[in-house]
LOMI-119744 format. One record per residue: residue in one letter; x, y, z of N, C-alpha, C in turn. Coordinates in steps of 0.02 Angstrom, whole numbers, padded with zeros to 5 digits. Layout:
<recs>
  code      nx      ny      nz     cax     cay     caz      cx      cy      cz
     A       X       Y       Z       X       Y       Z       X       Y       Z
...
</recs>
This chain:
<recs>
  code      nx      ny      nz     cax     cay     caz      cx      cy      cz
     M   02023   03513  -04198   02081   03549  -04171   02113   03508  -04116
     N   02177   03495  -04122   02213   03456  -04072   02243   03504  -04021
     T   02212   03510  -03963   02232   03561  -03914   02299   03548  -03882
     Q   02328   03488  -03890   02392   03476  -03859   02448   03517  -03892
     Y   02435   03544  -03951   02484   03589  -03980   02491   03651  -03937
     G   02436   03673  -03909   02433   03736  -03874   02390   03784  -03914
     S   02326   03789  -03899   02280   03831  -03938   02278   03901  -03911
     G   02276   03948  -03956   02272   04018  -03937   02208   04049  -03964
     P   02179   04094  -03927   02117   04125  -03949   02129   04175  -04005
     H   02082   04176  -04051   02083   04227  -04102   02062   04293  -04071
     D   02100   04345  -04083   02082   04410  -04053   02036   04450  -04097
     G   02018   04423  -04155   01971   04457  -04199   02003   04511  -04241
     S   02069   04520  -04236   02101   04574  -04274   02115   04555  -04345
     D   02108   04490  -04362   02124   04471  -04430   02062   04464  -04474
     D   02019   04416  -04460   01965   04403  -04506   01896   04401  -04472
     G   01892   04426  -04412   01828   04429  -04379   01805   04363  -04349
     S   01848   04312  -04351   01828   04247  -04325   01844   04241  -04250
     N   01806   04200  -04217   01818   04188  -04146   01843   04117  -04135
     T   01866   04085  -04189   01888   04016  -04184   01960   04012  -04160
     D   01974   03964  -04116   02042   03955  -04093   02087   03930  -04148
     Y   02152   03942  -04140   02200   03912  -04185   02259   03885  -04145
     V   02300   03845  -04178   02358   03815  -04145   02411   03869  -04137
     Q   02438   03874  -04077   02488   03925  -04061   02534   03899  -04007
     I   02598   03909  -04016   02647   03890  -03965   02676   03951  -03931
     L   02694   04001  -03971   02720   04064  -03945   02665   04117  -03944
     D   02661   04154  -03889   02613   04209  -03888   02642   04267  -03928
     A   02605   04322  -03930   02626   04379  -03971   02694   04407  -03951
     G   02712   04397  -03889   02776   04423  -03864   02834   04375  -03872
     G   02821   04315  -03898   02874   04266  -03907   02884   04219  -03848
     N   02837   04219  -03801   02841   04175  -03743   02800   04112  -03756
     V   02824   04055  -03729   02788   03993  -03738   02722   03995  -03700
     R   02668   03980  -03734   02602   03982  -03702   02596   03926  -03650
     P   02560   03939  -03596   02549   03887  -03545   02520   03824  -03575
     G   02551   03768  -03561   02526   03704  -03586   02550   03685  -03655
     A   02583   03731  -03689   02606   03716  -03756   02672   03678  -03754
     E   02683   03634  -03803   02744   03596  -03807   02787   03623  -03864
     V   02849   03638  -03848   02896   03662  -03898   02918   03603  -03941
     P   02923   03611  -04007   02946   03556  -04050   03013   03528  -04028
     D   03023   03465  -04041   03084   03431  -04020   03140   03447  -04069
     L   03167   03507  -04064   03221   03531  -04106   03280   03552  -04062
     G   03340   03536  -04084   03399   03556  -04046   03413   03630  -04052
     D   03458   03654  -04011   03475   03726  -04011   03500   03748  -04080
     E   03542   03708  -04111   03569   03726  -04176   03515   03728  -04230
     E   03467   03682  -04225   03412   03681  -04273   03368   03743  -04264
     L   03355   03762  -04202   03315   03822  -04189   03351   03885  -04214
     L   03416   03888  -04202   03455   03945  -04226   03455   03948  -04303
     A   03461   03890  -04334   03461   03888  -04407   03394   03911  -04435
     M   03339   03891  -04402   03273   03913  -04424   03267   03989  -04417
     Y   03290   04016  -04361   03287   04088  -04351   03329   04124  -04404
     E   03388   04097  -04418   03431   04129  -04468   03399   04130  -04537
     A   03365   04076  -04554   03331   04072  -04618   03274   04122  -04622
     I   03238   04132  -04567   03183   04180  -04565   03210   04251  -04572
     L   03265   04265  -04535   03295   04332  -04540   03323   04344  -04610
     L   03354   04292  -04640   03380   04299  -04708   03323   04315  -04756
     A   03266   04282  -04747   03209   04295  -04790   03185   04368  -04783
     R   03185   04393  -04722   03164   04462  -04711   03212   04511  -04745
     R   03277   04499  -04737   03327   04544  -04767   03327   04537  -04844
     F   03317   04476  -04868   03313   04465  -04941   03255   04504  -04970
     D   03199   04502  -04935   03139   04538  -04957   03153   04613  -04962
     Q   03185   04639  -04912   03200   04711  -04912   03246   04730  -04970
     R   03297   04689  -04982   03343   04704  -05037   03309   04696  -05105
     A   03267   04645  -05112   03233   04634  -05175   03187   04692  -05193
     I   03151   04717  -05143   03107   04775  -05155   03149   04835  -05176
     S   03205   04845  -05143   03250   04900  -05161   03277   04892  -05232
     L   03295   04831  -05251   03320   04819  -05319   03266   04834  -05371
     Q   03204   04816  -05355   03150   04829  -05403   03138   04904  -05409
     R   03140   04940  -05354   03130   05013  -05357   03185   05047  -05396
     Q   03244   05017  -05397   03300   05045  -05436   03297   05025  -05509
     G   03249   04983  -05527   03243   04961  -05596   03291   04905  -05614
     R   03319   04871  -05565   03369   04820  -05579   03337   04750  -05586
     I   03277   04740  -05557   03242   04677  -05567   03169   04693  -05585
     A   03134   04641  -05607   03064   04650  -05627   03018   04652  -05567
     T   02954   04654  -05580   02904   04655  -05527   02915   04598  -05478
     Y   02911   04614  -05415   02927   04566  -05362   02869   04560  -05313
     A   02858   04498  -05289   02804   04485  -05240   02834   04481  -05170
     P   02825   04532  -05128   02854   04531  -05061   02825   04476  -05017
     M   02864   04454  -04968   02841   04402  -04923   02846   04421  -04850
     T   02864   04483  -04834   02871   04503  -04764   02805   04493  -04727
     G   02809   04459  -04671   02751   04439  -04632   02733   04366  -04643
     Q   02755   04339  -04700   02739   04270  -04717   02802   04225  -04716
     E   02860   04256  -04706   02922   04217  -04711   02929   04165  -04656
     G   02901   04179  -04597   02906   04132  -04542   02871   04066  -04558
     A   02812   04071  -04587   02774   04011  -04606   02808   03975  -04664
     Q   02836   04013  -04710   02870   03982  -04767   02930   03940  -04744
     V   02971   03970  -04702   03030   03935  -04677   03009   03874  -04636
     A   02960   03883  -04593   02939   03829  -04548   02911   03769  -04586
     T   02870   03781  -04637   02842   03725  -04675   02897   03687  -04711
     S   02945   03723  -04740   02999   03688  -04776   03046   03652  -04729
     Y   03055   03678  -04668   03096   03643  -04619   03064   03577  -04599
     A   02999   03571  -04605   02965   03508  -04588   02971   03456  -04644
     L   02991   03478  -04704   02997   03432  -04760   03061   03391  -04756
     A   03057   03330  -04782   03117   03289  -04792   03144   03305  -04862
     P   03208   03293  -04875   03236   03309  -04941   03199   03277  -04999
     D   03171   03217  -04989   03135   03182  -05043   03064   03207  -05052
     D   03038   03246  -05006   02971   03274  -05014   02972   03327  -05069
     W   02914   03339  -05098   02909   03387  -05152   02873   03451  -05130
     L   02897   03508  -05155   02868   03573  -05139   02837   03604  -05202
     F   02774   03622  -05197   02739   03657  -05251   02725   03729  -05226
     P   02765   03778  -05246   02758   03846  -05220   02717   03891  -05267
     T   02702   03950  -05241   02674   04003  -05283   02731   04053  -05297
     Y   02713   04109  -05327   02763   04160  -05343   02789   04197  -05281
     R   02762   04183  -05222   02782   04220  -05162   02824   04177  -05114
     E   02830   04113  -05127   02864   04068  -05080   02940   04067  -05090
     H   02971   04125  -05090   03044   04129  -05100   03081   04093  -05044
     A   03062   04105  -04982   03096   04073  -04926   03084   03998  -04923
     A   03024   03977  -04940   03009   03905  -04940   03053   03869  -04990
     K   03063   03899  -05049   03105   03868  -05100   03178   03866  -05078
     Y   03201   03920  -05047   03270   03925  -05024   03285   03870  -04972
     V   03242   03863  -04923   03253   03814  -04870   03252   03743  -04898
     H   03212   03732  -04951   03207   03664  -04979   03260   03651  -05033
     G   03309   03696  -05040   03365   03679  -05083   03384   03727  -05138
     M   03341   03776  -05153   03357   03824  -05206   03407   03875  -05180
     S   03451   03899  -05223   03499   03950  -05203   03467   04019  -05206
     L   03494   04066  -05168   03467   04134  -05170   03476   04164  -05239
     A   03532   04151  -05271   03545   04179  -05338   03493   04154  -05388
     S   03473   04091  -05382   03424   04063  -05428   03356   04096  -05420
     L   03342   04122  -05360   03279   04157  -05349   03280   04225  -05383
     L   03339   04254  -05389   03346   04321  -05418   03353   04320  -05494
     K   03385   04268  -05521   03400   04268  -05593   03339   04279  -05638
     P   03282   04245  -05625   03224   04259  -05668   03201   04331  -05664
     L   03209   04362  -05606   03189   04432  -05597   03236   04479  -05635
     Y   03296   04455  -05649   03343   04493  -05691   03333   04478  -05765
     G   03284   04434  -05780   03269   04419  -05849   03305   04358  -05876
     H   03336   04318  -05833   03373   04259  -05855   03329   04197  -05848
     R   03308   04170  -05904   03264   04112  -05904   03293   04053  -05867
     D   03359   04044  -05870   03391   03987  -05839   03380   03985  -05763
     G   03362   04042  -05735   03350   04044  -05663   03292   04001  -05642
     Y   03248   03985  -05689   03191   03942  -05673   03210   03868  -05670
     A   03269   03851  -05695   03290   03781  -05696   03301   03756  -05625
     I   03272   03699  -05609   03279   03670  -05542   03333   03616  -05544
     P   03382   03619  -05499   03434   03567  -05497   03402   03498  -05489
     D   03435   03448  -05517   03408   03380  -05517   03398   03352  -05447
     D   03438   03376  -05399   03434   03349  -05331   03390   03391  -05286
     V   03351   03437  -05314   03306   03480  -05274   03234   03467  -05296
     N   03192   03447  -05249   03123   03430  -05264   03077   03490  -05256
     V   03087   03539  -05300   03045   03599  -05302   03018   03607  -05373
     V   02954   03619  -05379   02924   03631  -05445   02928   03706  -05460
     P   02942   03725  -05523   02944   03797  -05539   02881   03832  -05515
     E   02889   03894  -05494   02834   03932  -05464   02776   03941  -05512
     Y   02718   03950  -05483   02656   03958  -05521   02632   04031  -05518
     I   02613   04057  -05574   02583   04124  -05577   02506   04119  -05577
     P   02476   04076  -05620   02403   04069  -05616   02381   04045  -05547
     I   02325   04070  -05523   02303   04055  -05456   02272   03986  -05451
     A   02297   03946  -05405   02272   03879  -05388   02289   03825  -05439
     T   02324   03842  -05492   02343   03791  -05542   02380   03733  -05511
     Q   02422   03748  -05462   02466   03697  -05433   02429   03648  -05388
     V   02368   03664  -05367   02334   03620  -05319   02319   03551  -05349
     P   02283   03547  -05406   02272   03480  -05435   02336   03447  -05460
     Q   02385   03487  -05479   02448   03458  -05502   02487   03427  -05444
     A   02486   03461  -05387   02518   03433  -05327   02482   03369  -05307
     M   02416   03370  -05311   02378   03310  -05295   02397   03254  -05342
     G   02405   03270  -05407   02423   03219  -05456   02492   03189  -05443
     K   02539   03232  -05423   02606   03207  -05407   02602   03160  -05347
     A   02565   03179  -05296   02559   03137  -05236   02525   03071  -05253
     W   02473   03074  -05294   02436   03013  -05314   02482   02967  -05353
     G   02521   02996  -05398   02567   02956  -05438   02619   02920  -05395
     D   02646   02956  -05345   02693   02924  -05300   02661   02867  -05262
     M   02599   02878  -05241   02563   02827  -05203   02551   02765  -05246
     I   02532   02775  -05308   02519   02719  -05353   02582   02678  -05365
     Q   02639   02714  -05367   02703   02680  -05380   02736   02654  -05316
     G   02700   02659  -05260   02725   02631  -05198   02777   02673  -05162
     R   02783   02736  -05181   02831   02781  -05149   02797   02812  -05088
     T   02791   02773  -05036   02754   02796  -04977   02798   02832  -04927
     D   02862   02840  -04943   02907   02874  -04897   02916   02947  -04914
     R   02875   02973  -04959   02881   03044  -04977   02811   03075  -04980
     A   02810   03141  -04974   02746   03178  -04975   02754   03239  -05019
     V   02698   03271  -05032   02696   03332  -05072   02666   03387  -05028
     L   02699   03445  -05028   02672   03503  -04992   02657   03558  -05042
     C   02596   03582  -05041   02573   03631  -05091   02552   03696  -05057
     H   02582   03752  -05078   02564   03817  -05052   02514   03853  -05098
     F   02471   03893  -05068   02427   03937  -05107   02400   03990  -05059
     G   02371   04042  -05087   02344   04096  -05046   02269   04088  -05034
     D   02242   04132  -04992   02170   04127  -04977   02128   04138  -05039
     G   02153   04179  -05086   02115   04190  -05147   02107   04128  -05189
     A   02154   04082  -05183   02152   04020  -05222   02093   03976  -05203
     T   02067   03985  -05142   02010   03943  -05120   01946   03962  -05156
     S   01947   04016  -05195   01889   04035  -05235   01893   04009  -05307
     E   01947   03973  -05322   01958   03946  -05389   01935   03873  -05393
     G   01912   03854  -05451   01889   03785  -05460   01944   03734  -05450
     D   02005   03751  -05468   02061   03704  -05461   02071   03683  -05388
     F   02059   03729  -05343   02065   03713  -05272   02016   03659  -05252
     H   01954   03667  -05270   01902   03619  -05251   01913   03551  -05285
     E   01931   03553  -05348   01942   03490  -05384   02002   03452  -05354
     G   02056   03489  -05340   02115   03457  -05313   02104   03426  -05245
     L   02072   03464  -05200   02060   03438  -05133   02008   03383  -05132
     N   01958   03388  -05176   01908   03335  -05178   01940   03269  -05199
     F   01981   03272  -05250   02016   03213  -05274   02063   03186  -05220
     A   02099   03231  -05187   02145   03211  -05134   02109   03175  -05078
     G   02049   03200  -05060   02010   03168  -05008   01984   03101  -05027
     V   01963   03093  -05089   01935   03030  -05112   01989   02976  -05114
     F   02049   02994  -05138   02101   02944  -05148   02155   02944  -05093
     D   02146   02985  -05042   02192   02987  -04985   02265   02994  -05007
     V   02278   03044  -05048   02346   03053  -05073   02392   03081  -05019
     P   02457   03066  -05021   02503   03092  -04970   02523   03164  -04984
     A   02477   03209  -04970   02488   03280  -04984   02465   03323  -04926
     V   02499   03379  -04917   02480   03429  -04868   02470   03494  -04905
     F   02412   03525  -04897   02395   03586  -04931   02398   03644  -04881
     V   02438   03694  -04896   02448   03751  -04850   02417   03814  -04880
     C   02363   03836  -04849   02331   03899  -04869   02362   03956  -04829
     N   02401   03998  -04861   02431   04056  -04829   02380   04112  -04829
     N   02340   04114  -04777   02286   04163  -04772   02316   04230  -04748
     N   02336   04271  -04797   02366   04335  -04779   02315   04392  -04779
     Q   02251   04373  -04779   02194   04418  -04770   02171   04454  -04833
     Y   02212   04454  -04886   02193   04489  -04947   02213   04450  -05009
     A   02167   04443  -05056   02183   04418  -05122   02193   04480  -05166
     I   02254   04503  -05169   02272   04569  -05195   02235   04621  -05153
     S   02179   04647  -05177   02143   04699  -05140   02077   04674  -05110
     T   02060   04611  -05122   01997   04584  -05098   02006   04554  -05028
     P   01973   04582  -04978   01981   04556  -04909   01951   04487  -04901
     R   01974   04452  -04850   01952   04383  -04840   01877   04377  -04833
     D   01844   04424  -04800   01772   04418  -04790   01732   04429  -04853
     R   01764   04455  -04906   01731   04459  -04971   01750   04400  -05015
     Q   01796   04360  -04990   01820   04303  -05029   01776   04241  -05018
     T   01750   04234  -04957   01711   04175  -04941   01665   04190  -04881
     A   01610   04155  -04878   01565   04161  -04821   01582   04111  -04767
     S   01630   04067  -04780   01652   04019  -04729   01685   04056  -04672
     E   01674   04032  -04611   01704   04066  -04554   01780   04060  -04555
     T   01805   04004  -04579   01877   03994  -04585   01892   03961  -04651
     M   01957   03962  -04671   01977   03925  -04730   01986   03851  -04713
     A   02009   03837  -04651   02022   03769  -04631   01959   03726  -04633
     E   01901   03756  -04618   01840   03717  -04615   01818   03693  -04683
     K   01846   03721  -04736   01831   03697  -04804   01852   03625  -04813
     A   01899   03602  -04771   01922   03532  -04775   01865   03484  -04762
     N   01815   03505  -04723   01759   03461  -04706   01722   03437  -04768
     A   01720   03479  -04819   01684   03461  -04881   01718   03404  -04918
     Y   01782   03394  -04904   01820   03343  -04942   01838   03284  -04898
     G   01812   03283  -04837   01824   03226  -04793   01895   03221  -04768
     I   01931   03277  -04763   01999   03277  -04737   02003   03323  -04677
     E   02059   03320  -04642   02067   03362  -04582   02088   03433  -04601
     G   02059   03482  -04568   02079   03551  -04576   02109   03576  -04510
     V   02167   03607  -04513   02200   03633  -04453   02214   03707  -04463
     R   02197   03746  -04413   02208   03817  -04414   02266   03834  -04367
     V   02316   03871  -04393   02375   03884  -04354   02394   03958  -04359
     D   02425   03983  -04307   02450   04052  -04307   02509   04054  -04356
     G   02498   04083  -04414   02550   04085  -04466   02608   04131  -04451
     L   02603   04170  -04397   02658   04213  -04376   02698   04182  -04319
     D   02682   04120  -04303   02717   04081  -04252   02753   04024  -04286
     P   02818   04032  -04302   02854   03981  -04339   02855   03913  -04305
     L   02859   03911  -04239   02860   03847  -04204   02795   03809  -04212
     A   02739   03845  -04208   02674   03813  -04216   02665   03788  -04287
     V   02685   03829  -04336   02679   03809  -04406   02721   03747  -04420
     Y   02781   03747  -04393   02825   03688  -04403   02793   03625  -04375
     E   02768   03629  -04313   02740   03570  -04280   02678   03545  -04316
     V   02634   03591  -04337   02573   03572  -04372   02591   03538  -04438
     T   02639   03567  -04474   02660   03539  -04539   02694   03472  -04530
     R   02736   03466  -04479   02771   03404  -04467   02721   03347  -04454
     R   02672   03361  -04413   02622   03309  -04397   02581   03291  -04458
     A   02564   03341  -04498   02525   03327  -04559   02565   03285  -04607
     L   02629   03299  -04615   02672   03260  -04659   02680   03189  -04633
     Q   02688   03183  -04568   02695   03117  -04537   02633   03075  -04550
     K   02576   03106  -04551   02513   03070  -04561   02508   03043  -04633
     T   02543   03075  -04680   02542   03051  -04749   02592   02995  -04761
     K   02645   02994  -04721   02698   02944  -04733   02699   02888  -04682
     N   02679   02903  -04621   02677   02853  -04568   02608   02854  -04536
     P   02558   02834  -04573   02489   02840  -04548   02474   02794  -04489
     V   02427   02816  -04449   02404   02775  -04393   02351   02727  -04419
     D   02358   02664  -04401   02310   02612  -04422   02303   02610  -04498
     D   02360   02622  -04533   02362   02619  -04606   02315   02669  -04639
     E   02298   02722  -04603   02254   02773  -04632   02296   02833  -04654
     R   02313   02833  -04717   02352   02888  -04745   02304   02943  -04767
     R   02312   03004  -04739   02263   03056  -04752   02297   03122  -04768
     P   02271   03159  -04818   02296   03227  -04831   02268   03276  -04780
     T   02298   03335  -04776   02278   03386  -04728   02276   03454  -04762
     L   02228   03495  -04742   02226   03565  -04763   02245   03607  -04702
     I   02300   03645  -04709   02323   03689  -04655   02307   03761  -04675
     E   02274   03796  -04631   02264   03868  -04641   02313   03905  -04595
     A   02362   03937  -04625   02411   03977  -04587   02386   04049  -04586
     V   02360   04069  -04529   02332   04136  -04522   02389   04186  -04514
     Q   02396   04230  -04562   02453   04276  -04562   02433   04342  -04594
     Y   02482   04382  -04612   02467   04447  -04641   02523   04467  -04688
     R   02504   04494  -04745   02552   04522  -04792   02565   04594  -04772
     Y   02622   04607  -04740   02636   04674  -04715   02639   04726  -04770
     G   02666   04706  -04827   02676   04754  -04881   02626   04746  -04937
     A   02648   04762  -04997   02605   04760  -05056   02599   04689  -05083
     H   02548   04677  -05123   02540   04613  -05157   02600   04600  -05202
     T   02617   04649  -05242   02679   04650  -05281   02703   04722  -05280
     T   02762   04733  -05309   02790   04801  -05309   02752   04847  -05357
     S   02703   04821  -05392   02660   04864  -05434   02594   04880  -05400
     D   02588   04861  -05337   02525   04869  -05299   02533   04924  -05246
     D   02478   04956  -05229   02478   05006  -05175   02425   04987  -05124
     P   02446   04953  -05069   02397   04928  -05021   02360   04983  -04983
     S   02387   05044  -04983   02353   05099  -04946   02286   05116  -04978
     V   02275   05094  -05039   02212   05108  -05074   02155   05067  -05045
     Y   02170   05007  -05019   02116   04963  -04999   02120   04939  -04926
     R   02170   04962  -04887   02171   04942  -04817   02203   04996  -04774
     D   02186   04994  -04711   02209   05044  -04663   02277   05023  -04634
     E   02324   05070  -04630   02390   05054  -04603   02386   05033  -04531
     E   02336   05056  -04494   02329   05036  -04424   02317   04960  -04419
     E   02285   04932  -04468   02274   04860  -04469   02340   04823  -04473
     A   02384   04846  -04517   02450   04815  -04524   02490   04821  -04459
     E   02484   04877  -04425   02521   04888  -04364   02501   04838  -04310
     L   02437   04820  -04307   02415   04770  -04259   02449   04703  -04271
     W   02457   04686  -04334   02489   04623  -04351   02564   04625  -04338
     R   02594   04682  -04347   02667   04688  -04335   02685   04675  -04262
     E   02637   04681  -04218   02650   04666  -04147   02661   04591  -04137
     R   02645   04551  -04188   02653   04478  -04184   02706   04455  -04234
     D   02752   04498  -04250   02803   04486  -04301   02841   04420  -04288
     P   02847   04377  -04339   02879   04311  -04329   02954   04316  -04314
     V   02988   04366  -04343   03060   04374  -04329   03070   04392  -04256
     D   03032   04440  -04231   03039   04462  -04162   03020   04407  -04113
     R   02967   04370  -04129   02944   04317  -04083   02996   04261  -04077
     M   03025   04242  -04133   03077   04190  -04130   03138   04215  -04093
     A   03157   04278  -04104   03216   04305  -04070   03205   04306  -03995
     T   03146   04329  -03974   03131   04332  -03903   03132   04262  -03871
     F   03102   04214  -03906   03101   04145  -03881   03172   04118  -03872
     L   03214   04128  -03922   03283   04103  -03919   03324   04139  -03867
     E   03313   04204  -03860   03349   04242  -03809   03329   04219  -03739
     S   03266   04205  -03729   03243   04184  -03663   03273   04118  -03641
     R   03293   04078  -03689   03323   04013  -03674   03399   04015  -03677
     G   03427   04073  -03687   03499   04080  -03690   03529   04052  -03754
     I   03489   04040  -03804   03514   04011  -03867   03540   04066  -03913
     L   03505   04122  -03915   03526   04178  -03957   03558   04232  -03913
     T   03623   04237  -03917   03660   04288  -03880   03675   04347  -03925
     D   03699   04400  -03897   03717   04459  -03937   03769   04441  -03990
     E   03818   04401  -03969   03872   04382  -04015   03845   04340  -04072
     R   03802   04292  -04056   03773   04250  -04108   03728   04290  -04154
     A   03690   04336  -04126   03646   04378  -04167   03686   04420  -04216
     A   03741   04448  -04193   03784   04488  -04237   03814   04446  -04293
     A   03835   04385  -04275   03865   04340  -04325   03813   04319  -04377
     I   03752   04306  -04354   03698   04287  -04399   03682   04345  -04447
     E   03677   04405  -04420   03663   04464  -04462   03717   04472  -04515
     E   03779   04462  -04496   03835   04470  -04544   03831   04417  -04599
     R   03819   04354  -04579   03814   04301  -04629   03756   04312  -04677
     V   03700   04333  -04649   03641   04346  -04691   03656   04399  -04743
     N   03685   04454  -04723   03700   04508  -04770   03750   04486  -04823
     E   03800   04447  -04802   03850   04423  -04849   03820   04375  -04901
     R   03776   04331  -04879   03744   04284  -04925   03700   04319  -04975
     I   03663   04368  -04952   03619   04405  -04998   03659   04445  -05048
     Q   03712   04477  -05025   03753   04516  -05072   03787   04470  -05122
     A   03810   04412  -05100   03841   04364  -05146   03791   04340  -05198
     A   03729   04330  -05178   03677   04309  -05225   03662   04364  -05276
     I   03660   04426  -05254   03649   04482  -05299   03706   04488  -05349
     D   03767   04482  -05324   03826   04486  -05367   03825   04431  -05420
     E   03808   04371  -05399   03805   04315  -05445   03752   04325  -05499
     A   03693   04348  -05477   03638   04359  -05525   03655   04415  -05574
     E   03687   04467  -05550   03703   04523  -05594   03762   04508  -05640
     A   03804   04461  -05621   03861   04443  -05663   03842   04392  -05717
     Y   03784   04362  -05710   03762   04311  -05757   03745   04344  -05824
     E   03769   04316  -05878   03758   04345  -05944   03718   04297  -05987
     T   03674   04326  -06026   03633   04288  -06073   03639   04320  -06142
     E   03646   04279  -06193   03650   04306  -06261   03583   04338  -06279
     P   03584   04397  -06311   03522   04433  -06328   03472   04391  -06368
     E   03497   04348  -06412   03450   04309  -06454   03412   04256  -06415
     A   03431   04247  -06351   03396   04198  -06310   03323   04216  -06299
     I   03307   04281  -06307   03237   04301  -06297   03190   04270  -06349
     F   03218   04244  -06404   03176   04215  -06456   03167   04140  -06448
     E   03205   04110  -06402   03202   04038  -06393   03140   04019  -06352
     H   03113   03961  -06369   03057   03931  -06332   02992   03972  -06334
     V   02988   04019  -06382   02925   04054  -06392   02877   04008  -06430
     Y   02903   03978  -06484   02866   03928  -06522   02911   03868  -06534
     E   02882   03811  -06547   02923   03753  -06564   02962   03766  -06628
     E   02928   03796  -06677   02960   03818  -06738   02948   03893  -06745
     P   03001   03934  -06754   02993   04007  -06757   02946   04027  -06814
     S   02901   04074  -06799   02857   04101  -06851   02898   04147  -06897
     E   02869   04165  -06953   02903   04210  -06999   02917   04278  -06966
     R   02869   04302  -06929   02878   04367  -06896   02932   04364  -06842
     L   02933   04309  -06805   02984   04302  -06752   03053   04296  -06784
     Q   03058   04259  -06838   03123   04251  -06872   03146   04318  -06900
     A   03098   04358  -06925   03116   04424  -06952   03142   04469  -06897
     Q   03112   04465  -06839   03135   04505  -06782   03205   04483  -06760
     R   03216   04419  -06761   03282   04393  -06742   03336   04415  -06792
     D   03319   04413  -06856   03365   04436  -06908   03381   04510  -06900
     E   03330   04549  -06883   03340   04621  -06875   03387   04634  -06815
     L   03377   04597  -06761   03421   04605  -06703   03494   04589  -06722
     E   03503   04536  -06761   03571   04517  -06781   03603   04572  -06824
     R   03563   04603  -06869   03590   04657  -06910   03611   04716  -06868
     L   03570   04733  -06817   03586   04789  -06773   03649   04775  -06732
     R   03656   04713  -06710   03716   04695  -06672   03779   04700  -06714
     E   03773   04679  -06777   03831   04683  -06822   03848   04755  -06838
     K   03797   04797  -06842   03809   04867  -06861   03835   04909  -06803
     Y   03806   04899  -06743   03823   04942  -06687   03865   04909  -06633
     G   03869   04842  -06635   03907   04808  -06584   03867   04794  -06521
     D   03889   04744  -06483   03853   04725  -06422   03857   04777  -06367
     D   03910   04817  -06366   03916   04868  -06315   03860   04919  -06321
     A   03847   04941  -06382   03793   04989  -06393   03725   04958  -06377
     F   03719   04893  -06394   03658   04858  -06381   03644   04855  -06305
     S   03697   04842  -06267   03690   04838  -06194   03671   04905  -06165
     E   03698   04959  -06192   03681   05026  -06167   03608   05041  -06178
     V   03580   05018  -06235   03509   05029  -06249   03466   04992  -06198
     L   03487   04930  -06183   03449   04891  -06134   03449   04922  -06065
     Q   03504   04953  -06047   03510   04983  -05980   03474   05049  -05975
</recs>
């Protein structure tokens, strides 16, 4: 643990650990004594805050859309958006992001549009397409699958002499119980690949609490098994997450004494809501627990920090809120206006359509000819 970041004591409210973690802002949003604020200008800090607030509002709207039946099952990120935004802000445009199904804000900050995040949830396959100039890999649903793949991408870049770029890979605490996690980090440690692995420890792998997930005192200490550095950071402190990630990325691209090393970051945070919109967290956890974590809310802490420095004024806050709402509504409008031909559901199921699939496609075409697309649309709705 590098104490010059500003270490904060664990209060035991999250995972029962007494290990310190990196922290710049205290729970109230004040800079901790001895902590150094990242070297970011006022506009950069405001932009980071705006992105975090946008993520929070996006999350709220997406949950509402799912409850209305307008989009499919959605994985909320409230409580984790501060760390998502902060890690992506530390990335350079040429760096690669390997997200999970929950890193909506991380993908947005690294170049994906809000509408593209919504389109797959509306059933449009094209929403998964990544623009050529955006270094984001399509999201992963299987747990920990992306870890060895991110390692492979980083290793490939290293072999080809692309030492000016790095790979950042997100996963949850549950992923550390998967074989892919161990294989990926072991390989990364052996070959010193330019990768940073971010474990978003939100305390629950769906309904399994962290203390049932592993006997390790922390997730960060798992790095010791692979000969790499493990850093534990307050995942609800965007400034601390940014600084830890920035330093880890710097170590992969501008190593000291030619020692290029990967890093495992454990971002200690909390999933305020459900695992997905099909989950009921009240079944397996106490609401009082969530309330303790809400006292360390990343949106509130950043706002307080910026207000204390005169960076976030009432006028700026109002303007940010207005822009955020307009951008989200524009993304929803774009996603809902997007049209896909009904027969597209049969594409890319098999390389060559099976007899049964072709029969279903023919039947759909007969129904469309008989009843028209308007009737077909009414049935879908």
